[in-house]
N, C-alpha and C positions, 0 to 999 in steps of 0.2 A: 771742147773746142780748143784749138791752139791759138791763144791770144798773142798779139804782137804789140810792142810799144807803139802808142799812137792810136790804137783801136778805141772807138767810143763804145762804151758798155753801160749797162744798167743792171741793177739787181733784178732778178726774176720776179721778186715781189713788188717791184716798182721803185720810184725815186728818180733823181736827176740823172742825166747823161753824164758819164765820167770818162776821163781819158786815162788809158793804161799808161803808167809811167815806169813800171818795172815789173819784171817777171821773177818770181822767187821760187825757191825749192819747194817741193811738195805740191805744186800746182797752185800756189797762192799768187794773187795778182795785186799789185799796188796801184791805186788810182788817186787822181786829184780831180776837182771840178770847180767851175765858177758858178756861184749862185746867181739868181736873177738880180741881186743887188750889186753884182760885179766883184764880189769878194771871192778870193781863191780859198777854197776849203781844203784842208789837208795839210796846210803849212809846209814845213820842211819834210815832214814824215809821210804824209799821205794816209790813205786808209787801205787796209789789207783785207781782201776777201778771198775765199776759195774760188778758183776759176769756175767750178761747176755751179756756183750761185749767180753767175752773170750771164747776160744775153747781149748780143750785138744790137746796137741802135744806130739810127742815122745821126750824123753830127747836127747840132743846132746851128741856127744862123749866127753870124758874127755879132759881137756886141755893137750897139749903136755908136755912131761917132760921138765924140765928146766925152767918152769914158776915159778915166785916167789910164795912162800908159803904165803906171806903177800900181798894180792891184794891191788892195789890202789883203792880209792873210789872217786866217783864224786858226 
C-alpha cells in the first residue's frame, strides 16, 4: 500500500494505532503514537517499520478534555 503522512496504521500483528510521520527509502515508514496515558511514544525519532508490516485503521477518538497540551515523550 502507498502510505501517506497522516495515515493511521497498525502493525498487522496488532498494537496501537500509530500516525505515519515520514516515508523513507526502501518502503520503510516512520510512525509516532499517543498511549492511553497521553504520552507521545517515539520521541524525536519515532519508530520505523517496513510498510508491508502495516495495515490501515480508523483514527481513535480525540483525547479527553483536561489532558495537558504539552504531551510527555518517551
